[in-house]
N, C-alpha and C positions, 0 to 999 in steps of 0.2 A: 241266538236266535236265527233263524232262519224264515228272510224277507226273499218276499217273487214282486219283482216290478214287470207291470205290462205295457204293451207300446203298442199303437198303431189303427186304433179302433178309430172313428170318425163315419161321415156320410160319404151315401155314393150313390150312383143310380143304378136299376135294375143295369144287371150285366156286369157291370165294372166288376172289380179287384179291388185285392186292399191285406194288405199281410200283419200278421200281430205277432207277435217276438215279448217273451217272456224270460226275465233271467232273475236263476235262484239264486241267493248269494246266505252264506252264512256257514252254522257248522251242520253242514249236512254231507250224508252221505248213503252209501245204500241204495239210494235210488230205484226202485219197480219199474215206476210211469212216471212219465210226464205227458200231459196232454192241456185241451180245454173241454169248458163244460158252458152252457148258455140258459139262461134264462130271459125266458121273456115274462107282460107284465103277464099277471092272470094264469102263469105256465109257471110246472116246476121243473128245475133245474135238471140238465137233461146234456149229457154225456156227447161232444162233439164229434172229440178223434182222441186220441192217446197214443205217446209209442212206449213201448215198455224196453223194459232193457237190455233185451236177446237183440231191438230193431225190428220185432212185427210192429204193426200197427192196428188199431181197430177204429172202424169209421161207424159213425149213425147212417141208417139206412137215404137219409135225407140228403148227405149232402156229399156219399159217395160218387166221384168223376169231378168232382168239381170245386174242393179241398185236400188238402198236400198238407199233411205236419212232417216235420222234419226235426232230426234235434243237432246241435252243431256237437264239435269232435268228443273227445275227452277231453276228460278233466275243465269242460265248460256245459257248464246248464244251465245251456240257453235253447228251448224250442220255439220252431215257430211255423205261423198254421197261416200256408197259406191258400184265399181265398178268393175263389175266381167266378163267374158267371153267377154273380151272386143274387135273391131276389127278396124282395120283400118280405119275407117269411122266417128268413134268415135274421131280421131287427132282433137286435136283443143285445142283454149284458153277458158280456165272455169274459169266462173268468179261466186264467186260468189254473193247474191241480195242481201239485207234488205229490207225490207217495214215497215216502220213504222209510224203511224201517219201521213197517205196518203206521207208520202215522198218515194225515193228510196235511195238505200244508195250501193253502187258497189264498190268490191274489184278491186285488182287492176291486176287479171288473176293469175292464175296459167295453163301449158303446159302440155299436155299430149299428148302423142304422144306413136301410135300403130305402133308398124309395124309386115308386112306380112312371 
């Protein structure tokens, strides 16, 4: 069974920074993407950033230039999201996602709250 353990959420003032981390454990192989999604109250879940197996990255337009996604080296299924210059509109529940062998696995979510 695959498990995703997220950490790093919290409360921060506008302009501040947070770093989210997600560690995948269990019988997992053939990872295609690791990434982060978020869902604000009353809104649909949206992609924030993801990193593909070849190292390419995708970002939502709203976070480009402020957020950076990275993955630890081979054999370490850990992904990080460095969030700088946070804005109140970044407030949401952030979910880690791993896509492997055409399956999607989700973390339980970590809350990020940005005060103005």
